[in-house]
C-alpha positions as CSV (number, residue, x, y, z in Angstrom):
1,M,99.1,80.4,90.3
2,E,96.6,81.3,86.9
3,K,97.1,84.2,84.7
4,R,93.5,86.1,84.2
5,I,92.8,88.6,81.0
6,G,91.5,92.1,83.0
7,I,91.6,95.7,82.4
8,I,92.9,98.3,85.0
9,A,91.5,102.1,84.8
10,I,93.5,104.9,85.8
11,L,92.9,108.5,86.6
12,V,95.4,111.0,86.7
13,T,94.5,114.5,88.5
14,N,98.4,115.4,88.8
15,T,100.6,115.5,86.3
16,D,103.7,115.7,88.4
17,S,102.7,111.8,89.3
18,V,103.2,111.0,85.4
19,A,106.9,109.7,85.0
20,A,106.2,107.9,88.3
21,M,103.6,105.6,87.0
22,N,104.7,105.7,83.8
23,E,108.1,104.1,85.0
24,I,106.3,101.6,87.2
25,L,104.3,100.6,84.2
26,H,107.6,99.9,81.5
27,Q,109.0,97.7,85.4
28,H,105.2,95.9,84.5
29,G,105.4,95.8,81.3
30,A,105.7,92.5,80.1
31,M,102.0,92.0,81.5
32,V,100.8,94.8,79.9
33,L,98.3,94.0,76.7
34,G,97.4,97.1,75.6
35,R,97.0,100.7,76.7
36,M,94.6,104.0,75.7
37,G,94.9,107.1,77.5
38,L,92.6,109.6,77.0
39,P,93.9,113.2,77.9
40,L,91.1,115.7,79.3
41,R,93.4,118.8,79.7
42,E,90.5,121.2,79.9
43,R,88.7,118.9,82.4
44,G,92.0,117.8,84.1
45,I,92.2,114.4,84.2
46,H,93.8,111.9,82.3
47,V,91.9,108.4,82.0
48,I,94.6,105.9,80.9
49,S,92.9,101.8,80.0
50,L,95.2,99.0,80.5
51,I,94.1,95.6,79.3
52,I,96.5,92.7,81.3
53,D,97.4,89.3,80.9
54,G,98.5,89.0,85.3
55,T,98.7,86.5,87.9
56,T,96.2,88.2,91.0
57,D,99.7,89.2,92.2
58,E,101.5,90.4,90.0
59,V,98.2,92.7,88.8
60,G,98.3,93.4,93.2
61,A,102.3,94.6,93.2
62,L,101.6,97.2,89.8
63,T,97.9,98.7,91.3
64,G,99.3,98.8,94.9
65,K,101.9,101.1,93.4
66,I,100.3,103.2,91.0
67,G,97.6,103.1,93.7
68,R,100.5,105.4,95.7
69,L,100.9,107.9,93.5
70,P,99.4,110.9,94.3
71,G,96.7,112.1,92.7
72,V,96.2,109.3,90.9
73,T,93.6,107.0,91.1
74,V,93.4,103.5,89.7
75,K,90.9,100.3,90.2
76,S,90.8,96.4,88.3
77,V,88.6,93.9,87.4
78,L,90.2,90.4,86.4
79,S,87.9,87.7,84.6
80,K,86.8,84.6,86.8
81,L,87.9,81.9,83.4
82,P,91.8,81.1,84.1
83,E,93.8,81.2,80.6
84,A,93.7,79.0,78.1
85,K,95.6,75.3,78.0
86,S,97.0,75.5,74.5
């Protein structure tokens, strides 16, 4: 299966889910190229964006686990272009 570059957006409104989310991200860390987090404490939401390189199955496994956490919403966008050939 071909790897693709993509973006995963995560919105966290329940801080009790943060530890479990970070553990899931750690388990799938090999496909994470970059991560940026923005805590909007006054609005009660934390925004996390991930740049990833993985297969659709890998991305689905990651987003599925994160999406089952209480107070966490996740969406992904994958490139239509296959990985670069060496």
